[in-house]
Each structure stands twice: as C-alpha cells, then as structure tokens.
VOGU-3710 file (C-alpha; in Angstrom, 3 decimals, decimal comma):
1> mlglvvaamh> 58,597/-155,903/109,989  56,422/-157,882/107,591  54,168/-159,029/110,428  53,701/-155,421/111,536  52,746/-154,320/108,028  50,150/-157,063/107,636  48,814/-156,582/111,150  48,397/-152,875/110,485  46,524/-153,686/107,295  44,204/-155,962/109,249
11> ssssepvvga> 43,497/-153,515/112,025  42,705/-150,602/109,719  39,833/-152,411/108,009  36,268/-152,360/109,233  35,548/-155,580/107,323  37,160/-158,963/107,985  40,329/-159,474/105,971  40,858/-162,813/104,317  44,114/-164,413/105,270  45,800/-161,118/106,075
21> nevplacaen> 48,407/-162,858/108,171  49,178/-165,333/105,390  50,129/-163,010/102,504  52,954/-164,895/100,719  55,596/-162,190/100,332  59,000/-162,800/98,821  62,203/-161,559/100,325  62,459/-157,752/100,156  58,891/-157,514/98,842  56,854/-154,705/100,441
31> viarcdvdln> 53,091/-154,216/100,712  52,167/-150,753/99,422  48,348/-150,890/99,162  45,408/-153,134/99,850  41,702/-153,216/99,044  38,874/-155,222/100,599  36,105/-156,689/98,437  32,794/-157,938/99,784  31,034/-159,626/96,826  31,840/-162,874/95,050
41> drlhfasgql> 31,250/-163,747/91,372  27,579/-164,526/92,093  27,201/-161,114/93,799  26,712/-162,762/97,184  28,389/-161,185/100,188  31,818/-162,738/100,771  34,957/-161,156/102,183  38,103/-160,962/100,096  41,221/-158,900/99,698  43,521/-157,492/97,027
51> vltdqrllar> 47,094/-156,738/98,022  49,491/-154,634/95,959  53,199/-155,026/96,590  56,087/-153,324/94,851  56,409/-156,425/92,641  53,008/-158,138/92,316  49,244/-157,959/92,630  47,813/-160,652/94,920  44,206/-161,651/95,529  42,274/-164,107/97,633
61> magasewqsw> 38,561/-164,638/98,309  36,951/-166,273/101,325  37,229/-170,058/101,158  40,070/-170,049/98,628  43,002/-172,240/99,602  45,733/-170,171/97,943  46,522/-166,613/96,940  46,584/-165,730/93,256  49,294/-163,401/92,025  50,207/-161,479/88,883
71> plrtglqlrh> 53,641/-159,841/88,420  53,513/-156,125/87,661  54,569/-155,405/84,079  53,992/-153,008/81,239  50,618/-153,557/79,561  48,877/-154,810/82,710  45,820/-152,677/83,551  43,436/-152,471/86,488  40,160/-150,851/85,432  37,397/-149,580/87,715
81> hdhagiatlt> 33,752/-148,914/86,994  30,642/-148,824/89,136  27,069/-149,507/88,127  23,830/-150,282/89,954  25,455/-149,988/93,371  28,313/-152,394/92,547  31,940/-151,440/91,893  33,997/-153,741/89,638  37,784/-153,981/89,408  38,966/-155,680/86,222
91> lqtetervma> 42,537/-156,862/85,657  43,375/-157,103/81,969  46,227/-157,230/79,496  46,386/-155,746/76,022  44,457/-158,711/74,603  42,355/-160,339/77,307  40,540/-159,961/80,596  42,404/-161,786/83,350  40,270/-161,445/86,483  37,488/-159,340/87,996
101> wrctlalnvq> 36,521/-158,512/91,580  33,375/-156,814/92,858  32,417/-154,850/95,929  29,588/-152,664/97,172  29,898/-148,885/96,929  30,645/-148,795/100,648  34,191/-149,847/99,612  34,249/-147,733/96,450  36,593/-145,064/97,811  39,047/-147,738/98,885
111> alrfvrrfeq> 38,814/-149,381/95,441  39,478/-146,099/93,634  42,544/-145,462/95,769  43,816/-148,969/95,100  43,472/-148,526/91,330  45,261/-145,187/91,455  48,095/-146,651/93,514  48,328/-149,579/91,066  48,683/-147,173/88,141  51,268/-145,115/89,992
121> rldelargat> 53,320/-148,210/90,773  53,314/-149,294/87,127  54,426/-145,799/86,194  57,210/-145,994/88,779  58,374/-149,312/87,364  58,332/-147,886/83,835  60,491/-144,952/84,987  62,705/-147,134/87,168  61,567/-145,215/90,268  61,241/-146,558/93,794
131> teandpalcp> 58,077/-146,457/95,842  57,482/-143,980/98,585  54,491/-145,851/99,934  56,212/-146,865/103,157  56,792/-143,216/104,091  54,185/-142,616/106,799  54,169/-138,885/106,129  52,897/-139,278/102,550  49,494/-140,222/101,211  49,717/-143,707/99,611
141> tchaplppes> 47,420/-142,499/96,810  48,644/-139,090/95,690  51,913/-138,883/97,680  50,818/-135,552/99,178  51,884/-134,823/102,785  49,380/-136,057/105,351  48,138/-133,830/108,168  49,772/-134,489/111,581  48,325/-137,501/113,410  46,022/-138,365/110,505
151> decpacerel> 45,971/-141,095/107,880  43,345/-139,390/105,697  44,440/-137,188/102,820  42,201/-134,091/102,502  42,761/-133,901/98,722  41,710/-137,524/98,191  38,750/-137,172/100,517  37,432/-134,176/98,569  37,794/-135,991/95,270  36,660/-139,495/96,169
161> ntppstwvll> 34,028/-139,122/98,869  30,576/-138,752/97,396  27,833/-136,855/99,238  25,618/-138,859/101,602  23,060/-140,802/99,619  20,272/-139,125/101,613  20,677/-136,105/99,358  19,439/-138,136/96,412  15,950/-137,792/97,908  15,902/-134,129/96,909
171> rlgrfakpyq> 15,803/-135,284/93,277  12,457/-136,967/93,927  10,727/-133,615/94,252  9,886/-133,598/90,540  7,591/-136,594/91,002  5,672/-134,803/93,759  5,544/-131,473/91,884  2,428/-132,244/89,784  0,530/-132,851/93,032  1,850/-129,901/95,002
181> gqllagfllm> -1,681/-128,513/95,439  -2,939/-131,723/97,010  0,227/-132,053/99,071  -0,160/-128,490/100,338  -3,783/-129,178/101,248  -2,682/-132,340/103,041  0,005/-130,419/104,880  -2,439/-127,702/105,996  -4,918/-130,335/107,130  -2,163/-132,101/109,031
191> lastgatlvp> -1,087/-128,821/110,614  -4,659/-128,007/111,600  -5,260/-131,481/113,038  -1,989/-131,212/114,971  -3,081/-127,830/116,332  -6,392/-129,346/117,387  -4,563/-132,039/119,347  -2,699/-129,297/121,277  -5,921/-127,844/122,696  -6,854/-130,569/125,268
201> pyltiplmde> -3,617/-130,330/127,334  -4,098/-126,550/127,661  -7,661/-127,068/128,929  -6,348/-129,292/131,740  -4,923/-126,190/133,466  -8,337/-124,640/134,334  -9,826/-128,079/134,930  -7,188/-128,824/137,549  -6,657/-125,358/139,105  -10,196/-123,934/138,883
211> vlipfqsgqq> -12,376/-127,052/139,161  -10,829/-130,163/140,717  -8,484/-128,671/143,322  -11,079/-126,091/144,578  -13,681/-128,880/144,696  -11,355/-130,931/146,898  -11,065/-127,872/149,169  -14,861/-127,802/149,600  -15,811/-125,139/147,030  -18,856/-125,603/144,818
221> idtgyvllll> -18,387/-126,504/141,111  -19,598/-124,101/138,402  -21,462/-126,629/136,256  -21,716/-124,338/133,226  -17,972/-123,643/133,269  -17,193/-127,374/133,564  -19,521/-128,198/130,652  -17,836/-125,504/128,583  -14,399/-127,005/129,244  -15,643/-130,535/128,521
231> agllgsglla> -17,276/-129,307/125,293  -13,915/-127,829/124,333  -12,247/-131,214/124,894  -14,940/-133,000/122,866  -14,903/-130,431/120,058  -11,114/-130,444/119,698  -11,158/-134,257/119,605  -13,837/-134,390/116,900  -12,086/-131,658/114,895  -8,770/-133,516/115,078
241> wglgwartwi> -10,521/-136,721/113,920  -12,227/-135,014/110,941  -9,089/-133,203/109,831  -7,024/-136,396/110,242  -9,479/-138,372/108,096  -9,389/-135,776/105,291  -5,588/-135,617/105,466  -5,220/-139,403/105,279  -7,647/-139,674/102,351  -5,955/-136,938/100,292
251> lalvseriaa> -2,421/-138,206/100,929  -3,426/-141,804/100,158  -4,666/-140,677/96,722  -1,480/-138,712/96,117  0,637/-141,659/97,250  -0,862/-143,991/94,656  -0,449/-141,444/91,870  3,174/-140,756/92,727  3,827/-144,510/92,715  2,180/-144,853/89,294
261> dlrtttfdhl> 4,137/-141,904/87,851  7,430/-143,194/89,239  6,884/-146,665/87,801  5,812/-145,264/84,445  8,786/-142,912/84,209  11,237/-145,669/85,139  9,718/-148,163/82,702  9,556/-145,574/79,909  13,247/-144,847/80,423  14,051/-148,557/80,432
271> mtlsldyfga> 12,411/-148,828/77,018  14,751/-146,154/75,655  17,950/-147,919/76,776  20,027/-149,956/74,365  20,461/-153,722/74,422  23,854/-153,642/76,123  22,222/-152,269/79,289  19,843/-155,231/79,546  22,644/-157,643/78,718  24,379/-156,631/81,957
281> krtgdlisrv> 21,241/-156,790/84,139  19,243/-159,519/85,818  15,515/-159,540/85,106  14,615/-160,028/88,756  16,714/-157,050/89,811  14,981/-154,733/87,347  11,554/-156,043/88,376  12,452/-155,383/92,008  13,486/-151,806/91,238  10,434/-150,914/89,196
291> gsetdrisvf> 8,131/-152,592/91,718  9,103/-152,503/95,376  11,546/-149,592/95,215  9,038/-147,250/93,597  6,433/-148,200/96,205  8,869/-147,450/98,996  9,830/-144,085/97,529  6,257/-143,018/96,816  5,182/-143,766/100,392  8,094/-141,701/101,650
301> lslhaldfat> 7,244/-138,764/99,382  3,542/-138,669/100,092  3,465/-139,622/103,775  6,723/-139,707/105,676  8,230/-136,520/104,248  5,116/-134,585/105,300  5,049/-136,409/108,627  8,617/-135,327/109,216  7,797/-131,693/108,393  4,737/-131,851/110,636
311> dvlmllmtsi> 6,772/-133,377/113,448  9,227/-130,481/113,204  6,378/-127,944/113,294  4,742/-129,844/116,149  7,956/-129,677/118,152  8,304/-125,951/117,432  4,681/-125,221/118,357  4,884/-127,329/121,523  8,181/-125,706/122,484  6,632/-122,242/122,108
321> ilfsinpwla> 3,692/-123,257/124,319  6,020/-124,810/126,906  8,250/-121,726/127,056  5,178/-119,511/127,360  3,973/-121,550/130,354  7,329/-121,916/132,178  10,755/-121,289/130,537  12,799/-123,220/133,110  10,642/-126,315/132,927  10,772/-126,078/129,124
331> lvtllplpfi> 14,595/-126,058/129,166  14,602/-129,220/131,278  12,236/-130,826/128,736  14,760/-130,248/125,906  17,674/-131,981/127,690  17,444/-135,328/125,762  17,520/-133,588/122,353  21,338/-133,346/121,925  21,810/-137,026/122,822  19,075/-138,153/120,416
341> awmihtvrdr> 20,550/-136,011/117,611  23,983/-137,569/118,208  22,499/-141,078/118,047  20,667/-140,312/114,808  23,886/-139,051/113,235  25,775/-142,146/114,405  23,276/-144,739/113,222  22,332/-143,078/109,908  25,251/-144,380/107,820  24,899/-147,898/109,202
351> lrtgfekidr> 21,233/-147,933/108,303  21,856/-146,619/104,777  24,527/-149,244/104,067  22,320/-151,940/105,565  19,311/-151,035/103,456  21,465/-150,975/100,294  22,562/-154,534/101,104  18,967/-155,575/101,784  17,888/-154,199/98,391  20,671/-156,119/96,681
361> vwgdvtnvla> 20,019/-159,467/98,346  16,281/-159,070/97,753  17,158/-158,614/94,089  18,955/-161,988/94,307  15,778/-163,603/95,649  13,748/-162,068/92,814  16,373/-163,180/90,276  15,949/-166,820/91,306  12,191/-166,511/90,763  12,665/-164,726/87,420
371> dtipgirvvk> 15,079/-167,441/86,252  13,183/-170,486/87,499  9,520/-169,783/86,737  9,987/-168,986/82,991  12,361/-171,966/82,725  10,207/-174,387/84,694  10,011/-176,815/81,765  13,803/-177,170/81,703  13,895/-177,474/85,495  11,429/-180,364/85,435
381> afaqekresg> 12,950/-181,986/82,353  16,301/-182,316/84,153  14,708/-183,068/87,564  16,394/-180,059/89,162  13,547/-178,995/91,451  15,622/-179,595/94,589  18,538/-177,663/93,139  16,359/-174,644/92,383  14,778/-174,902/95,826  18,285/-174,889/97,235
391> rfkeanqqnl> 19,179/-171,780/95,232  16,092/-170,024/96,519  16,806/-171,125/100,075  20,385/-169,853/99,826  19,258/-166,458/98,494  16,560/-166,299/101,157  19,110/-167,092/103,871  21,342/-164,306/102,555  18,378/-161,969/102,792  17,653/-163,171/106,327
401> avndklnktw> 21,261/-162,697/107,457  21,480/-159,136/106,140  18,128/-158,239/107,715  19,214/-159,736/111,040  22,376/-157,630/111,011  20,405/-154,453/110,339  17,746/-155,308/112,899  20,467/-155,672/115,517  21,406/-152,013/114,976  17,823/-150,801/114,830
411> slfsptvtll> 16,708/-152,820/117,854  19,346/-151,016/119,930  18,661/-147,557/118,512  14,889/-147,380/118,951  14,713/-148,520/122,621  17,604/-146,189/123,477  15,625/-143,219/122,151  12,642/-144,372/124,227  14,903/-144,670/127,284  16,215/-141,143/126,790
421> tdmgllvvwa> 12,675/-139,736/126,504  11,628/-141,652/129,637  14,627/-140,252/131,476  13,672/-136,792/130,268  10,149/-137,314/131,574  11,562/-138,395/134,943  13,675/-135,232/135,156  10,626/-133,094/134,268  8,610/-134,795/137,050  11,345/-134,180/139,584
431> fgiwqvsrgd> 11,900/-130,560/138,558  8,149/-129,915/138,333  7,469/-131,303/141,797  10,260/-129,129/143,161  8,719/-126,033/141,524  5,226/-126,947/142,800  6,658/-127,310/146,338  8,103/-123,801/146,073  4,865/-122,374/144,728  6,391/-121,360/141,382
441> itvgvlsafl> 3,790/-123,341/139,388  0,427/-124,902/140,105  -0,541/-128,571/139,847  -2,621/-127,706/136,781  0,404/-126,217/135,019  2,463/-129,312/135,827  -0,332/-131,576/134,509  -0,556/-129,582/131,277  3,199/-129,658/130,979  3,253/-133,436/131,341
451> ayigrfygrl> 0,509/-133,782/128,712  2,432/-131,583/126,277  5,644/-133,444/127,014  3,915/-136,709/126,103  3,139/-135,274/122,687  6,565/-133,652/122,429  8,465/-136,859/123,172  6,055/-138,839/120,998  6,916/-136,635/118,030  10,595/-136,853/118,927
461> dsmsrivsvt> 10,401/-140,644/118,895  8,537/-140,483/115,574  11,276/-138,277/114,095  13,925/-140,749/115,203  12,035/-143,534/113,434  11,939/-141,420/110,274  15,693/-142,131/110,056  14,919/-145,744/109,126  12,292/-144,779/106,534  14,547/-142,097/105,067
471> qkaaagakri> 17,499/-144,449/104,618  15,244/-147,074/103,026  13,947/-144,477/100,587  17,486/-143,217/99,899  18,728/-146,731/99,148  15,768/-147,287/96,818  16,244/-143,907/95,147  19,861/-144,747/94,331  18,745/-147,909/92,555  15,989/-146,077/90,674
481> fdildhvsnv> 18,276/-143,246/89,582  20,829/-145,813/88,419  18,220/-146,535/85,739  17,044/-142,962/85,138  20,614/-141,598/84,948  21,773/-144,225/82,491  22,163/-142,749/79,027  21,429/-144,980/76,074  24,388/-145,927/73,890  22,029/-145,437/70,944
491> pepaqpvpsa> 21,038/-141,773/71,375  18,311/-139,971/69,524  19,648/-137,339/67,081  19,238/-133,702/68,105  17,613/-132,866/64,747  16,392/-136,143/63,223  16,007/-136,498/59,498  12,460/-137,625/58,646  12,397/-140,908/56,765  10,277/-141,494/53,709
501> arlqgavtir> 6,910/-143,204/53,993  8,767/-146,316/52,800  12,526/-146,612/52,467  13,976/-148,077/49,294  16,290/-150,292/51,364  19,729/-149,468/49,893  22,279/-150,248/52,614  25,834/-148,890/52,403  28,386/-149,937/55,009  31,479/-147,736/54,999
511> digfrygnrs> 34,613/-148,915/56,770  32,815/-149,667/60,035  34,372/-150,904/63,261  32,752/-152,054/66,482  34,069/-153,049/69,886  32,503/-154,849/72,826  34,425/-153,127/75,615  38,080/-153,709/74,721  37,380/-156,550/72,280  37,267/-155,621/68,630
521> virglnldir> 34,447/-157,536/66,908  34,232/-155,833/63,499  37,116/-154,094/61,750  37,158/-152,082/58,521  34,052/-153,692/57,032  32,689/-152,383/53,721  29,583/-153,642/51,922  26,972/-152,297/49,491  23,512/-153,881/49,395  21,162/-152,875/46,588
531> pgemiglvgh> 17,443/-152,256/47,175  15,503/-155,520/47,056  18,659/-157,654/47,047  18,935/-160,771/49,221  22,252/-161,139/50,992  23,295/-164,266/52,864  25,747/-163,860/55,750  27,818/-166,967/56,404  30,819/-167,732/58,560  31,936/-169,531/61,661
541> sgsgkstlvn> 30,391/-168,713/65,043  31,897/-165,516/66,400  32,744/-164,138/62,968  30,536/-161,058/63,523  27,377/-161,912/61,561  24,887/-161,208/64,344  26,821/-158,137/65,402  26,572/-156,757/61,871  22,785/-157,127/61,720  22,516/-155,649/65,217
551> licrfydvte> 24,400/-152,610/63,940  22,136/-152,372/60,869  19,085/-152,529/63,178  20,839/-149,908/65,315  20,629/-151,960/68,461  24,208/-150,731/68,868  26,077/-147,864/67,237  29,286/-148,357/65,287  32,471/-147,104/66,924  34,057/-146,308/63,548
561> gailvdgtdi> 32,741/-145,578/60,079  29,060/-145,293/59,205  26,047/-147,287/57,998  23,868/-145,497/55,449  20,351/-146,420/54,369  19,157/-144,681/51,208  22,246/-142,463/51,453  21,543/-141,197/54,997  23,536/-142,181/58,091  21,133/-144,220/60,219
571> rryavgdyrr> 22,245/-142,224/63,271  20,472/-139,210/61,777  17,082/-140,952/61,754  14,939/-141,034/64,878  15,424/-144,515/66,336  11,747/-145,483/66,353  11,132/-143,927/62,935  14,007/-145,931/61,441  13,180/-149,273/63,035  9,587/-149,293/61,792
581> higlvlqepf> 11,095/-149,972/58,345  12,886/-153,127/59,580  11,344/-156,571/59,981  13,139/-159,042/62,241  12,666/-162,810/62,316  14,768/-164,456/65,023  15,926/-168,019/65,566  13,867/-168,186/68,784  10,703/-166,141/68,126  9,285/-164,431/71,195
591> lffgtiaeni> 5,518/-164,391/71,579  3,754/-162,390/74,257  0,996/-163,723/76,466  -2,178/-162,939/74,546  -4,121/-164,022/71,485  -2,709/-165,132/68,151  -4,140/-162,005/66,513  -2,541/-159,708/69,088  0,857/-161,304/68,534  0,649/-160,994/64,744
601> aygkpdatre> -0,434/-157,347/65,056  2,232/-156,476/67,640  4,154/-154,206/65,244  0,926/-152,672/63,901  -1,661/-152,599/66,704  -4,289/-150,840/64,551  -4,282/-153,591/61,895  -7,682/-154,887/60,822  -8,638/-158,537/61,139  -8,482/-158,849/57,333
611> qiiaaaraah> -4,866/-157,583/57,311  -3,943/-160,002/60,097  -5,452/-162,951/58,240  -3,725/-161,915/54,992  -0,357/-161,828/56,776  -1,029/-165,230/58,364  -1,957/-166,707/54,968  1,260/-165,400/53,433  3,198/-166,895/56,351  1,478/-170,294/55,859
621> ahefilrlpq> 0,057/-169,992/59,381  -3,649/-169,603/58,563  -4,371/-173,344/58,415  -2,962/-174,305/61,817  -4,465/-171,187/63,427  -7,952/-172,258/62,300  -7,386/-175,647/63,938  -6,940/-173,964/67,334  -10,014/-173,880/69,644  -10,720/-170,144/69,254
631> gydslvgerg> -8,805/-169,572/66,004  -7,182/-166,157/65,910  -8,572/-165,405/69,382  -6,845/-168,419/70,939  -4,589/-167,538/73,848  -0,963/-168,634/73,643  0,925/-169,326/76,858  3,718/-167,135/78,125  6,408/-166,876/75,427  4,193/-168,957/73,144
641> qglsggerqr> 4,568/-172,191/75,110  1,237/-173,484/73,778  2,602/-173,692/70,207  5,297/-175,730/68,491  8,569/-174,153/67,378  7,527/-174,078/63,724  4,143/-172,545/64,560  5,763/-169,824/66,651  8,168/-169,094/63,817  5,390/-168,724/61,249
651> isiarallid> 3,516/-166,328/63,548  6,775/-164,389/63,847  6,993/-164,247/60,049  3,368/-163,076/59,840  4,222/-160,349/62,369  7,069/-159,182/60,130  4,914/-159,361/56,985  2,180/-157,225/58,514  4,416/-154,168/58,994  5,591/-154,423/55,350
661> pailildeat> 9,257/-153,625/56,109  11,706/-152,257/53,558  14,596/-154,171/55,149  14,200/-157,720/56,380  16,582/-159,426/58,828  16,468/-163,230/59,079  18,629/-164,441/61,961  18,834/-168,247/61,803  15,106/-168,316/61,103  14,950/-172,083/60,319
671> savdteteke> 17,869/-173,580/62,229  15,820/-174,821/65,175  13,171/-176,808/63,260  12,980/-180,105/61,425  13,245/-180,304/57,660  9,492/-180,729/57,061  8,726/-177,666/59,129  11,596/-175,901/57,388  9,853/-176,429/54,037  6,707/-174,727/55,366
681> iqkaldnlvq> 8,702/-171,867/56,844  10,743/-171,549/53,657  7,519/-171,088/51,652  6,521/-168,332/54,070  9,950/-166,727/53,759  9,698/-166,792/49,959  6,631/-164,571/50,275  8,297/-162,409/52,880  11,510/-161,565/51,001  9,875/-160,472/47,757
691> grttiaiahr> 10,493/-156,819/47,003  12,521/-156,246/50,192  16,183/-155,852/50,979  16,896/-159,068/52,868  19,863/-159,945/55,056  19,809/-163,578/56,139  22,116/-165,319/58,606  22,349/-169,080/58,494  24,771/-171,779/59,565  22,818/-174,248/57,436
701> lstlrkadrl> 23,854/-173,167/53,971  20,845/-174,786/52,284  18,617/-172,013/53,627  20,580/-169,456/51,574  20,217/-171,156/48,198  18,074/-168,270/46,885  20,373/-165,451/47,977  21,629/-163,093/45,254  25,033/-162,846/46,932  26,741/-164,572/49,802
711> vvmdrgevve> 28,942/-162,536/52,154  31,525/-164,653/53,952  32,750/-163,191/57,263  35,712/-164,181/59,385  36,889/-162,431/62,571  34,808/-159,351/61,941  35,888/-158,854/58,337  34,367/-159,644/54,926  36,650/-162,167/53,242  34,513/-163,127/50,230
721> vgphdalmaa> 31,473/-161,808/48,387  29,673/-163,388/45,457  27,077/-165,890/44,252  27,335/-169,525/45,243  28,853/-170,796/41,980  31,574/-168,157/41,882  32,548/-168,725/45,497  32,645/-172,480/44,996  34,858/-172,052/41,952  37,247/-169,834/43,915
731> qgaywrlyea> 37,684/-172,615/46,515  38,176/-170,099/49,312  36,568/-169,620/52,707  33,032/-170,361/51,479  34,133/-173,504/49,666  35,754/-174,776/52,876  32,571/-174,076/54,866  30,451/-175,824/52,239  32,697/-178,879/52,033  32,875/-179,235/55,818
741> qarraeadge> 29,092/-179,039/56,169  28,505/-181,479/53,303  30,905/-183,981/54,878  29,100/-183,699/58,225  25,731/-184,260/56,571  26,980/-187,268/54,608  28,675/-188,733/57,673  25,365/-188,769/59,554  23,732/-190,229/56,495  20,100/-190,498/57,586
751> ggleheaall> 16,856/-188,606/58,122  16,906/-184,869/57,963  20,669/-184,802/57,526  20,371/-186,777/54,265  17,885/-184,144/53,176  20,394/-181,461/54,166  23,115/-183,079/52,071  20,765/-183,182/49,100  20,006/-179,521/49,499  23,693/-178,719/49,734
761> ahqvpqpnah> 24,346/-180,678/46,560  21,681/-178,605/44,804  23,196/-175,150/45,466  21,958/-173,547/42,257  20,912/-169,930/42,938  17,282/-169,234/42,120  16,300/-165,739/40,988  14,077/-163,933/43,469  11,563/-161,262/42,618  14,192/-158,565/42,477
771> taa> 16,583/-160,349/40,110  13,721/-161,486/37,922  12,594/-157,916/37,654
//
C-alpha cells in the first residue's frame, strides 16, 4: 500500500521528485499531501520535495543524503508568501524560524494547497480528529467532494489559480497612452503600407490572363496597357517603401520614449520604497529589471503589439480579397488555421514559464557582477579571482541550461508552423490546378491566389512568432509590476502636517514596539530627548540601538506606540519634508562617484561654493581637500575609493553640516578609524553637534564622553538612563559595559588601545553648547 501511495505521488508530478520511493514512513504512518519545490537556498533550480504525513512533515532537496523531519505539534506553523516571482514556505515555532523552502510561481498553487492541508492537519490533531485525506472522493485541500473521474477541485481551482500572466500586458497601456497620437499615426501608416503591398498580386491577374497567355497564343501585346500595369507595380512598391520608412521612423521614436518613461517610473517608485524592500533584494536583480526588462516591454508595446494588430488586419483584408476571387479556394487556404491555433495554445504556457526562468537566472548572472565588481578589492586581497570566475561560470551555465530547454520547445514549434503552411500551400496548388482543369478559374486567378497566399501564410507565421515575444514581455512585465505594485511600509500621510522651517528637535518616544517579521526587536520603550540635548546610546550588539535610530529617521514605522518630534507624530509629516531636518553620519560613509564638492552638497544641491567650503572647514576636511590635485573639483572613485576612511568620514560630516539639521544621528561614526584620525573626526563632530539634538551610537564608550545623558539598551528595552557618573555609581548595566571594555583595553596594553583605556579612565562629562547655555 505504501509503495502505491508513493508511486502515485511520483506519477502525478510534472517535475522530478526527489527520493519519492525512499520516504521513510513509520508503521501506520500515511502520506496525506506533498509539494514539489524547484529552487535551492541560492535560488538556483534544484528539485526537492515536502511530504506531509498524518504524524510528521518531511523534506529533502536534491543531493541531500537523508530526509529531514519535524513532528506535527501545537505551535508549529507553515507560512507562505510570494514575492518577485518566488514563493517561500517557512516552517517556524512560536520563537524561531526552523526551515525555509522556495519555489517558482509555477508551483505556487501546489504550495498553497500544501500549506492549507498542513493547517487542517494541525487542527485535526488539536481536535483529536482523524484525517480524511485518503478518501479518493474528497479534495485533499478543502475536503469537498470531487467531480467524477477528476482529481481537481473546482472550488480550489477558482480560488488558487491566477489568470494567465499574459493579461498583465494590458496594464502596460498607460505607458503607451501619452503617445497614442504617434501610435495611431504609425498604425495608419502600417495599414496603408500593408494595403499597398496587396496591390501587386491583384495586378498579376490581368498580366497573366490579358497579356502573357494571349501573347503565347499569338496575339499582339497592347504596349500602353502593359506599361500601365507595370507602372502600377512600380508605384505600389515605392508607396509601400515610403509608408514603411515613415512608420518605422515614428515607431522607433515612440519605442525609445516608452522605454525611458518605463525606466523612470520604475526607478521613481523604487526610490519611494522603504529599506526593508531593498534588504530582501539583490542589486543585480533590480538592475536587470530596470534595464533589460523595460527595454523588452517597450519594444513589445511600440512595435510588436502594432505588428500583431496589423497582422490580424492583413489576414482579414487578404481573406476578404480571397473570398471575393474564389470562395472555395479561399476555404482551402484557411485549413491550417485551426491546427496552428491549437499549437499556439499548447506552447504558450511552456514559453511563459520558460521566459520567467530565463529572467530569474539572468538576474543571478547580473548579481554575480554586481557583487564582484564593487568588491574587487576584497576579491584580489584574498586571491579569490578563480572562485568568483567559478561563480560566474556556474550562473552562466544555469542560464545556458534554461535557454537550451526553452529553445528545444521553440525549435519544434516554429518549424511545425512552417510545415503546416507549406502543406496548406500544397493543398491550394492541388485544388487550384483541379479548378483550372475544369475551367472554373483562370491561370491568372491561380497566380494571384498563390501570391496572396504567400502574404497570408507569411503573416500567419509572423503571428505565431508573436507568441514568443508576447510571453517574453509578459514575464518581464510581471517582474516590473512586482516593483510597481509594492507598497512602501513607510507610507506618506493622506494630509501631511507641514513642518516648520527648522524643527526644534524635541523627540518623545511613547511606549513604542517594533518587530522584524515575527521577531520582537523593541518592546515598550519610552524616552524623552530635549531640544539640543546629546544622547548616547550604548548596549551590546543586537540590543536595538540601530533599530531605534532607524525608527527615529522613519526608515521603518513603529508597530506599536508613537514617536513625536516637536509634539507631532512623525507619521503625520511628509517623509521627505521630515527627513530634511535629519543629518546622518554612518560608520561606513557612502560617497558617490563625482567631485568632492558634489558629494558635500549632496543634501543641498544648490549650495554655493562658499557654503561648501565653510562646511568642509567645520568638518576639518578643508586642509586635505586642498592637497588633492583639483581640490574641491577632484573626482573620487566609486564609493569614495580614492580617499582614506577618515577622509571619507569627514566629507560625510561636512555633508551633514551643510544641510544644518535639527536632529543629528551619529551611528558608530568613529569606530572604523585609528585614534589619531578619531581626534580629527571628534573635532569635526564637536562643531557638528552644537545646537542640535544629537543621538549617538557607539560601542567605544570614549566617543560618548561629551553626551548629556547615556541611554543603556538591552534586548530592545531601556534599562538605564543618566550621566556617566551616576550610571557608574549605580554599578548596573552601564558599569558592567564600562568595566568589560576597560579590561579589554588594558589587556591589550599598547598603541591605540592604551589610548582607549586612558580615555575610558577620563569619563568626565563635558558640557556641550546646549548645557552651557
């Protein structure tokens, strides 16, 4: 019985099943559901399988030696979500994520059914019920009766099956709408040029019946009539050429503009998305979508969609002409149409799935480039050139394999259509000769018919090839609309509150909570920060410091409570309006490719050269900038590779100074530099913090010696607040952090660490501008 169950599971799948005949079932254990997966952890194609029994969940991927299993119990959850063409199944408990499996959306319906059956089985176990999954008359998902001689449940099919992805192309009409005038002109030109190409075959009838055949019978040729017919052939050819040139020129212009609009719209929307979206994406994949996918879609909109419409009109016009000449011969001409339509329907889904896979593996190729080229210094430092070449070769081979599989389908489809049209032409010849022998038509009519059929079958072959272009565009459109349909987790308010020309910088945090997925990072946190006050955030890694400043910057929104600035919930400010009051200095400053001046003025592009120099002087960057070959006009490499870490950091500080922010965030601003450079940066920071509400994160406690208050965080909660002396006297969490860091510094006992120990021993708070005032 067990062998039959597993064999049935194997035979019902269109994808190879991993170890289906080796599922390790216990005595009296029954298989009630299964799900295939086709992606591994690196998102490369690899077959795998999940098996649900009445007692356990089992899983195995290709190449794995053993099955993994998890007993079914209360609190176990199997979650499903899909994004960017990939479905993910996550197994988790109340406290942790246990395992995750991924598959393409081709298996999404199967995955959804598996999750539903998993939930139903847990519910059955909780109620002490028995499973009905082995009843062949019931749907394994919803337990509804199945139709006779069918294993598909109509209710589940209606709910789970999404419309064919080809329909997504209808949403692209808005990008073509601004150019509908040009597109209409292009369509009319195409229609006119197509009509001009239909004239020559019709002129072959009098040329054959009234000129050539009578001439062969000994009659004299009417030279004027022949010249008139030849002039008609020449004129129609020249007219078709002129109209075709104008059509191609207009549609080429429209094509480029649609591509530009599509890229701009997609990039603009990307800029509105929150940080969590980019955290889950690969750079190469996004570059591929904004680049190649938009090109593919724009070409389809501006050229192939109109070609398809013109092909349809061409077929209709040719059919009308054929029926007007001879209805019976026209009917014979249309014989291959039903077979070609059936083939198009059959191959369409395979092509769409294939092109989706091609897009995904091409994204893998681009990801390797996007990872390796920016990190080339690390690659060479660790002599990993061969390894990266191997990664690229592997991704390229994946791309080659998927393309080969698709080309196998297409290489069979296209010649078969050609064969059918050739067979149709053969039938027309045979039927036409038979009609000529009976005197029903003339040789001229048959010649014209054959000329029209050449155009008819040519357009039919062109329409069949549109299937490939359409499915490519549909696959690309899905990936583009994955971006455009994504809603930012940091939404703009419906009626934003205008902020003042300059905020005072009072920050009030009221009982906030925040979760990354199912993991609680901040819980019940309360804190009041006065305008102009400097707060130091300290705590172990993972205590929630960076998350807190991310929430204050509104890179994420709190899940509970509220953060108020100057008494107003920050969610009521327009995002851009609010963030222009915040200056951010990161541990790893990011500089763009460009000049020093352009990088300093990034937050204020209209800044004058005098303002830029003043900001650089305050950041103690002016001196080293003047030593560069072109001074402020010197180009820095990508990400500032032409500068040292301390120089990049001081330019970052100058960038923050220039916008004159009311709230300043310092996120480990000096942790990555030596102590001498730290002194220079600290002088720049002393200028930067004056008169501003400052929130500084630092693991190195010496950098917070001038903070008004220190906020000690642990596991997402504030455990201590106060000045250094008071916290040291309390001998609590801060005292333990301080003592541990001092012992580490003293244990090293030399160089910069001796300097660090000295700084730690001199933890006397210094009044800043605010406290002095």
